[in-house]
C-alpha positions in Angstrom: 23.7 38.1 7.6 21.2 36.4 5.3 19.3 33.4 6.8 19.0 30.6 4.3 15.7 28.7 4.4 14.5 25.6 2.7 12.1 26.1 -0.2 8.5 25.0 0.1 9.0 21.9 -2.0 12.0 20.9 0.1 10.0 21.3 3.2 7.3 19.1 1.8 9.7 16.5 0.7 11.2 16.3 4.2 7.8 16.1 5.7 6.8 13.3 3.4 9.9 11.3 4.2 9.3 11.7 7.9 5.7 10.5 7.5 6.8 7.5 5.3 9.5 6.5 7.9 6.9 6.8 10.7 4.5 4.5 8.9 7.3 2.0 8.2 8.2 2.0 11.8 4.6 1.4 13.0 4.0 -1.3 10.4 7.1 -3.2 11.3 6.4 -3.0 15.0 2.8 -4.2 14.6 3.8 -7.1 12.3 6.3 -8.3 14.9 3.3 -9.1 17.1 1.7 -11.5 14.7 4.8 -13.0 13.1 5.9 -16.5 14.2 9.1 -16.8 12.3 12.0 -15.7 14.5 14.3 -14.8 11.6 11.6 -12.6 10.2 11.0 -11.0 13.6 14.7 -10.3 13.8 14.7 -8.7 10.4 11.7 -6.5 11.4 13.4 -5.5 14.6 16.4 -4.4 12.6 14.0 -2.3 10.4 12.5 -0.8 13.5 15.9 0.2 14.9 16.9 1.7 11.5 13.6 3.6 11.2 14.0 5.0 14.7 17.6 6.2 13.8 16.2 7.7 10.5 13.4 9.5 12.2 15.7 11.0 14.9 18.0 12.2 12.1 15.1 13.8 10.3 13.9 15.5 13.6 17.4 16.8 14.1 17.3 18.1 10.5 14.0 19.9 11.3 15.4 21.6 14.3 18.6 22.7 12.6 17.1 24.1 9.4 14.5 26.9 9.4 11.6 26.4 7.1 9.3 28.7 5.1 6.4 29.7 7.3 
């Protein structure tokens, strides 16, 4: 049985997306602390929740797919 692995550029793309989503999460979470507009806070909280969902999905992807070592 042949084990399929992601190519190096696919591994790098997945890593870059994970890093980007992590930065988005941190930025939205930090900005909530200095924001006074409740509607904007709610929008940022929605972004935080979506980012957490996306990061967990990417982490599942990492665990399910072998990468080039």
